[in-house]
C-alpha positions as a Markdown table, in Angstrom:
| # | Residue | x | y | z |
|---|---|---|---|---|
| 1 | Met | 80.8 | 92.4 | 99.6 |
| 2 | Thr | 80.6 | 93.5 | 95.9 |
| 3 | Ser | 81.6 | 96.9 | 94.5 |
| 4 | Ile | 78.9 | 99.5 | 94.0 |
| 5 | Ile | 80.7 | 100.4 | 90.8 |
| 6 | Asp | 80.2 | 98.1 | 87.8 |
| 7 | Ile | 83.6 | 96.5 | 87.6 |
| 8 | Asp | 83.0 | 95.3 | 84.0 |
| 9 | Arg | 82.3 | 98.8 | 82.8 |
| 10 | Leu | 85.4 | 100.1 | 84.6 |
| 11 | Ala | 87.5 | 97.3 | 83.0 |
| 12 | Leu | 86.2 | 98.4 | 79.5 |
| 13 | Ile | 87.2 | 102.0 | 80.3 |
| 14 | Leu | 90.8 | 100.8 | 81.0 |
| 15 | Arg | 90.8 | 98.8 | 77.7 |
| 16 | Glu | 89.5 | 101.8 | 75.7 |
| 17 | Ala | 92.2 | 104.0 | 77.3 |
| 18 | Ala | 94.9 | 101.5 | 76.3 |
| 19 | Asp | 93.6 | 101.1 | 72.8 |
| 20 | Thr | 93.2 | 104.9 | 72.3 |
| 21 | Glu | 96.1 | 106.5 | 74.2 |
| 22 | Ile | 98.7 | 103.9 | 75.2 |
| 23 | Met | 99.2 | 101.3 | 72.5 |
| 24 | Pro | 99.4 | 103.8 | 69.6 |
| 25 | Arg | 102.4 | 105.4 | 71.5 |
| 26 | Phe | 104.1 | 102.1 | 72.4 |
| 27 | Arg | 107.6 | 102.1 | 70.8 |
| 28 | Ala | 106.7 | 105.4 | 69.1 |
| 29 | Leu | 107.8 | 107.9 | 71.8 |
| 30 | Gly | 110.4 | 110.5 | 71.1 |
| 31 | Ala | 112.7 | 111.9 | 73.7 |
| 32 | Glu | 110.4 | 114.9 | 74.1 |
| 33 | His | 107.6 | 112.6 | 75.1 |
| 34 | Val | 109.4 | 111.2 | 78.2 |
| 35 | Arg | 110.2 | 113.2 | 81.4 |
| 36 | Lys | 111.8 | 112.5 | 84.7 |
| 37 | Lys | 109.6 | 113.0 | 87.8 |
| 38 | Thr | 111.7 | 112.5 | 90.9 |
| 39 | Ser | 114.7 | 110.6 | 89.4 |
| 40 | Ala | 116.1 | 108.8 | 86.4 |
| 41 | Ile | 114.1 | 105.7 | 87.3 |
| 42 | Asp | 110.8 | 107.6 | 88.0 |
| 43 | Leu | 109.4 | 108.6 | 84.6 |
| 44 | Val | 106.3 | 109.9 | 83.1 |
| 45 | Thr | 105.4 | 109.8 | 79.4 |
| 46 | Glu | 102.9 | 111.5 | 77.2 |
| 47 | Ala | 101.0 | 108.2 | 77.2 |
| 48 | Asp | 100.6 | 108.2 | 81.0 |
| 49 | Glu | 99.1 | 111.6 | 81.0 |
| 50 | Ala | 96.8 | 111.1 | 78.0 |
| 51 | Ala | 95.6 | 107.7 | 79.4 |
| 52 | Glu | 94.9 | 109.1 | 82.8 |
| 53 | His | 92.9 | 112.0 | 81.3 |
| 54 | Phe | 90.9 | 109.6 | 79.2 |
| 55 | Ile | 90.1 | 107.3 | 82.2 |
| 56 | His | 89.3 | 110.2 | 84.5 |
| 57 | Ala | 86.9 | 111.7 | 81.9 |
| 58 | Ala | 85.2 | 108.4 | 81.2 |
| 59 | Cys | 84.9 | 107.6 | 84.9 |
| 60 | Ser | 83.3 | 111.0 | 85.6 |
| 61 | Arg | 80.6 | 110.2 | 83.0 |
| 62 | Ala | 80.1 | 106.6 | 84.1 |
| 63 | Phe | 80.5 | 106.9 | 87.9 |
| 64 | Pro | 79.8 | 110.6 | 88.8 |
| 65 | Glu | 79.4 | 109.7 | 92.4 |
| 66 | Ala | 83.0 | 108.6 | 92.7 |
| 67 | Ser | 86.0 | 110.8 | 93.3 |
| 68 | Phe | 89.1 | 110.0 | 91.2 |
| 69 | Leu | 92.7 | 109.6 | 92.3 |
| 70 | Gly | 95.3 | 109.0 | 89.6 |
| 71 | Glu | 99.1 | 108.7 | 89.9 |
| 72 | Glu | 99.7 | 111.7 | 87.6 |
| 73 | Ser | 97.1 | 113.9 | 89.2 |
| 74 | Val | 98.7 | 113.2 | 92.6 |
| 75 | Ala | 102.1 | 114.0 | 91.0 |
| 76 | Ala | 100.7 | 117.4 | 90.1 |
| 77 | Asn | 98.9 | 117.9 | 93.4 |
| 78 | Pro | 100.3 | 115.7 | 96.2 |
| 79 | Ala | 97.6 | 117.0 | 98.6 |
| 80 | Leu | 95.1 | 114.8 | 96.8 |
| 81 | Leu | 96.6 | 111.7 | 98.4 |
| 82 | Gly | 95.3 | 112.7 | 101.8 |
| 83 | Ser | 91.7 | 112.4 | 100.7 |
| 84 | Leu | 91.8 | 108.7 | 100.0 |
| 85 | Gly | 90.9 | 107.5 | 103.5 |
| 86 | Lys | 88.2 | 110.1 | 103.9 |
| 87 | Thr | 86.1 | 109.9 | 100.7 |
| 88 | Glu | 83.0 | 107.8 | 100.5 |
| 89 | Leu | 83.8 | 106.3 | 97.1 |
| 90 | Ala | 87.0 | 106.6 | 95.0 |
| 91 | Ile | 88.5 | 105.1 | 91.9 |
| 92 | Val | 92.3 | 104.9 | 92.1 |
| 93 | Val | 94.2 | 104.5 | 88.8 |
| 94 | Asp | 97.7 | 103.9 | 87.6 |
| 95 | Pro | 97.4 | 104.7 | 83.8 |
| 96 | Ile | 100.6 | 102.9 | 83.0 |
| 97 | Asp | 102.2 | 100.8 | 85.7 |
| 98 | Gly | 105.7 | 100.0 | 84.5 |
| 99 | Thr | 106.4 | 103.3 | 82.8 |
| 100 | Ala | 110.1 | 102.7 | 82.6 |
| 101 | Asn | 109.5 | 99.5 | 80.7 |
| 102 | Phe | 106.9 | 101.2 | 78.5 |
| 103 | Ala | 109.3 | 104.1 | 77.7 |
| 104 | Ala | 112.1 | 101.5 | 76.9 |
| 105 | Gly | 109.8 | 99.7 | 74.5 |
| 106 | Met | 109.7 | 96.6 | 76.7 |
| 107 | Pro | 106.3 | 94.7 | 76.7 |
| 108 | Leu | 105.8 | 94.6 | 80.4 |
| 109 | Phe | 103.3 | 97.2 | 81.6 |
| 110 | Thr | 99.7 | 97.2 | 82.9 |
| 111 | Val | 96.8 | 99.6 | 83.6 |
| 112 | Ile | 95.5 | 99.3 | 87.1 |
| 113 | Ala | 92.3 | 100.5 | 88.8 |
| 114 | Ala | 91.0 | 99.9 | 92.4 |
| 115 | Val | 87.7 | 100.9 | 93.9 |
| 116 | Val | 87.8 | 102.2 | 97.5 |
| 117 | Ala | 84.6 | 102.5 | 99.5 |
| 118 | Lys | 84.7 | 104.0 | 103.0 |
| 119 | Gly | 88.4 | 103.3 | 103.4 |
| 120 | Glu | 88.3 | 99.7 | 102.1 |
| 121 | Thr | 89.4 | 98.3 | 98.7 |
| 122 | Val | 86.3 | 96.6 | 97.3 |
| 123 | Ala | 87.3 | 96.0 | 93.7 |
| 124 | Gly | 90.5 | 95.7 | 91.7 |
| 125 | Ile | 91.4 | 95.4 | 88.0 |
| 126 | Val | 94.8 | 94.8 | 86.4 |
| 127 | Tyr | 94.7 | 95.0 | 82.6 |
| 128 | Asp | 97.4 | 93.8 | 80.2 |
| 129 | Pro | 97.2 | 96.0 | 77.1 |
| 130 | Leu | 99.3 | 93.6 | 75.0 |
| 131 | Gly | 97.5 | 90.4 | 75.9 |
| 132 | Arg | 94.2 | 92.2 | 76.2 |
| 133 | Asp | 93.5 | 90.2 | 79.3 |
| 134 | Phe | 92.1 | 91.3 | 82.7 |
| 135 | Leu | 92.6 | 90.2 | 86.3 |
| 136 | Leu | 89.5 | 91.2 | 88.3 |
| 137 | Ala | 88.4 | 90.8 | 91.9 |
| 138 | Thr | 85.7 | 92.1 | 94.2 |
| 139 | Lys | 85.8 | 91.9 | 98.0 |
| 140 | Gly | 84.4 | 88.5 | 99.0 |
| 141 | Gly | 83.7 | 87.6 | 95.4 |
| 142 | Gly | 86.8 | 85.8 | 94.3 |
| 143 | Ala | 89.5 | 86.6 | 91.8 |
| 144 | Phe | 89.3 | 85.9 | 88.1 |
| 145 | Leu | 91.3 | 85.9 | 84.9 |
| 146 | Glu | 89.3 | 87.1 | 81.8 |
| 147 | Arg | 90.9 | 86.0 | 78.6 |
| 148 | Lys | 89.2 | 85.8 | 75.2 |
| 149 | Arg | 85.8 | 86.5 | 76.8 |
| 150 | Thr | 86.1 | 83.6 | 79.1 |
| 151 | Arg | 86.4 | 84.2 | 82.9 |
| 152 | Ala | 88.1 | 81.6 | 85.1 |
| 153 | Arg | 88.8 | 81.7 | 88.8 |
| 154 | Ile | 92.4 | 82.0 | 89.8 |
| 155 | Arg | 94.4 | 80.7 | 92.8 |
| 156 | Val | 97.8 | 81.4 | 94.3 |
| 157 | Ala | 100.5 | 78.7 | 94.2 |
| 158 | Ser | 100.7 | 75.9 | 96.7 |
| 159 | Pro | 103.0 | 76.8 | 99.6 |
| 160 | Ala | 106.7 | 75.9 | 99.3 |
| 161 | Gly | 109.7 | 75.9 | 101.6 |
| 162 | Val | 111.9 | 79.0 | 101.5 |
| 163 | Ala | 114.6 | 77.2 | 99.5 |
| 164 | Asp | 112.1 | 76.4 | 96.8 |
| 165 | Met | 110.4 | 79.8 | 96.6 |
| 166 | Val | 110.3 | 81.9 | 93.4 |
| 167 | Gly | 109.4 | 85.6 | 93.9 |
| 168 | Thr | 110.0 | 89.2 | 93.1 |
| 169 | Cys | 111.7 | 91.9 | 95.2 |
| 170 | Ser | 111.8 | 95.6 | 94.7 |
| 171 | Thr | 114.7 | 96.7 | 96.9 |
| 172 | Gly | 115.4 | 100.2 | 95.5 |
| 173 | Met | 113.4 | 102.1 | 98.1 |
| 174 | Phe | 114.9 | 100.3 | 101.1 |
| 175 | Pro | 117.5 | 102.2 | 103.2 |
| 176 | Ile | 121.0 | 101.0 | 102.1 |
| 177 | Glu | 121.8 | 98.9 | 105.1 |
| 178 | Glu | 118.4 | 97.1 | 105.0 |
| 179 | Arg | 118.8 | 96.6 | 101.3 |
| 180 | Arg | 122.2 | 94.9 | 101.8 |
| 181 | Leu | 120.6 | 92.7 | 104.4 |
| 182 | Ile | 117.7 | 91.7 | 102.2 |
| 183 | Leu | 119.9 | 91.1 | 99.1 |
| 184 | Arg | 122.2 | 88.9 | 101.1 |
| 185 | Asn | 119.4 | 86.8 | 102.6 |
| 186 | Leu | 117.6 | 86.4 | 99.2 |
| 187 | Ala | 120.3 | 83.9 | 98.4 |
| 188 | Glu | 118.2 | 81.5 | 100.5 |
| 189 | Val | 115.3 | 81.4 | 97.9 |
| 190 | Arg | 115.4 | 79.6 | 94.6 |
| 191 | Val | 114.7 | 82.5 | 92.2 |
| 192 | Val | 114.2 | 86.2 | 92.7 |
| 193 | Ala | 113.4 | 88.8 | 90.0 |
| 194 | Asn | 112.1 | 92.4 | 89.6 |
| 195 | Tyr | 109.7 | 93.1 | 86.8 |
| 196 | Arg | 109.7 | 96.8 | 87.5 |
| 197 | Asn | 105.9 | 96.5 | 87.2 |
| 198 | Ala | 103.8 | 95.7 | 90.2 |
| 199 | Gly | 100.8 | 94.8 | 88.0 |
| 200 | His | 102.5 | 91.9 | 86.4 |
| 201 | Glu | 104.1 | 90.8 | 89.7 |
| 202 | Tyr | 100.7 | 90.6 | 91.3 |
| 203 | Trp | 99.4 | 88.9 | 88.2 |
| 204 | Ala | 102.0 | 86.2 | 88.5 |
| 205 | Met | 101.4 | 85.9 | 92.2 |
| 206 | Ala | 97.6 | 85.6 | 91.9 |
| 207 | Thr | 97.8 | 83.1 | 89.1 |
| 208 | Gly | 100.1 | 80.7 | 90.9 |
| 209 | His | 103.5 | 81.5 | 89.3 |
| 210 | Leu | 105.2 | 83.2 | 92.2 |
| 211 | His | 105.4 | 82.4 | 96.0 |
| 212 | Phe | 106.2 | 86.0 | 97.2 |
| 213 | Cys | 106.5 | 89.7 | 96.3 |
| 214 | Leu | 108.4 | 92.2 | 98.5 |
| 215 | Tyr | 107.9 | 96.0 | 98.3 |
| 216 | Arg | 109.0 | 99.0 | 100.3 |
| 217 | Arg | 107.1 | 101.9 | 98.9 |
| 218 | Leu | 103.3 | 101.6 | 99.0 |
| 219 | Met | 101.6 | 104.0 | 96.6 |
| 220 | Pro | 97.9 | 103.0 | 96.4 |
| 221 | Trp | 97.7 | 102.9 | 92.6 |
| 222 | Asp | 100.5 | 100.3 | 92.6 |
| 223 | His | 99.2 | 98.0 | 95.4 |
| 224 | Leu | 95.5 | 98.3 | 96.2 |
| 225 | Ala | 94.1 | 96.4 | 93.3 |
| 226 | Gly | 96.9 | 93.7 | 93.3 |
| 227 | Cys | 96.6 | 93.1 | 97.0 |
| 228 | Leu | 92.8 | 92.5 | 96.7 |
| 229 | Ile | 93.2 | 90.2 | 93.7 |
| 230 | Val | 95.9 | 88.1 | 95.5 |
| 231 | Glu | 93.9 | 88.0 | 98.7 |
| 232 | Glu | 90.8 | 86.9 | 96.8 |
| 233 | Ala | 93.0 | 84.3 | 95.1 |
| 234 | Gly | 93.9 | 82.9 | 98.6 |
| 235 | Gly | 97.1 | 84.8 | 99.3 |
| 236 | Tyr | 98.3 | 86.5 | 102.5 |
| 237 | Met | 100.0 | 89.9 | 102.9 |
| 238 | Arg | 101.1 | 92.1 | 105.7 |
| 239 | Arg | 103.3 | 95.1 | 106.2 |
| 240 | Leu | 106.8 | 94.3 | 107.3 |
| 241 | Asp | 105.9 | 94.9 | 110.9 |
| 242 | Gly | 103.2 | 92.3 | 110.7 |
| 243 | Thr | 100.2 | 94.7 | 110.6 |
| 244 | Pro | 97.5 | 94.5 | 108.0 |
| 245 | Tyr | 97.9 | 96.7 | 104.9 |
| 246 | Arg | 95.3 | 99.5 | 104.7 |
| 247 | Val | 94.5 | 102.0 | 101.9 |
| 248 | Thr | 96.1 | 104.8 | 103.9 |
| 249 | Asp | 99.4 | 103.0 | 104.3 |
| 250 | Phe | 102.0 | 104.6 | 102.1 |
| 251 | Glu | 105.1 | 103.4 | 103.9 |
| 252 | Gly | 106.1 | 100.4 | 106.0 |
| 253 | Gly | 106.8 | 97.9 | 103.3 |
| 254 | Leu | 104.8 | 94.9 | 102.2 |
| 255 | Leu | 105.4 | 91.2 | 102.0 |
| 256 | Val | 103.0 | 89.1 | 99.9 |
| 257 | Ala | 103.0 | 85.3 | 100.2 |
| 258 | Thr | 100.9 | 82.3 | 99.4 |
| 259 | Asp | 99.8 | 81.8 | 103.0 |
| 260 | Glu | 100.4 | 82.9 | 106.6 |
| 261 | Ala | 103.0 | 80.3 | 107.5 |
| 262 | Ser | 105.0 | 81.0 | 104.3 |
| 263 | Trp | 104.9 | 84.8 | 105.1 |
| 264 | His | 106.4 | 84.2 | 108.6 |
| 265 | Ala | 109.1 | 81.8 | 107.3 |
| 266 | Leu | 110.1 | 84.1 | 104.5 |
| 267 | His | 110.0 | 87.2 | 106.7 |
| 268 | Asp | 112.3 | 85.5 | 109.3 |
| 269 | Thr | 114.7 | 84.6 | 106.5 |
| 270 | Leu | 114.9 | 87.9 | 104.7 |
| 271 | Phe | 115.3 | 90.0 | 107.8 |
| 272 | Arg | 117.7 | 87.7 | 109.7 |
| 273 | Arg | 120.9 | 89.4 | 110.7 |
| 274 | Lys | 124.2 | 87.6 | 111.0 |
| 275 | Thr | 124.0 | 87.7 | 114.8 |
| 276 | Asp | 120.6 | 86.0 | 114.6 |
| 277 | Ala | 121.9 | 83.3 | 112.2 |
| 278 | Ala | 124.8 | 82.6 | 114.6 |
| 279 | Lys | 122.4 | 81.7 | 117.4 |
| 280 | Leu | 120.7 | 79.0 | 115.3 |
């Protein structure tokens, strides 16, 4: 299935928003341009809001048939989130994924867009404003890296044993006891990191540089595009209870792996309790 929205045109809108509203403000924000939303690690900047306004306006002109769901618009009106599974066609946008990095002047942030048609993600884009590169995918059409006007198909890494896995894990949203369990069991993998930016984590996963990503909170602007790109690159993902990830899933955690066998091996390792280990 291909998207009924021109993915190349949508990608250019993201690039224009980054050029116009994001990059001129990078490392140029004053304290008055950064605010807390729900906590000290959940920020919004003037650049987030300006970029989302730019993308929304451009999408309204280019794709008037599509509704628009942005992270900052939902922050202002949470009721919008409930419309995602009901609308015929929607564009879901994170104007700056990795806002904490952006606000700190760290070059690790992305712009993300997903296209949802009748409750299914049919296209996804992750744009890196510093490298000016895109990851793009359409449902059933494969996943690609576009760099310097050249588009190349991408593929996840070859499977590895748990002891040799390199991955990312965002544990901050897990309940404390479950967080302790996961952090202890992560000692079994080779390398674990947290980019504080799902866009670049999915980027590394889809291009063969990670074996897994683990998340607890499932906001659609963070995960819909990345999951489709990784899936089209050959990866495998499920919620932590083993059920498929859907556009209306906002909780339940998510484990992304190179293949199904790796998913089960890693899930068994990360959620193994001491009493389980003693039986082996």
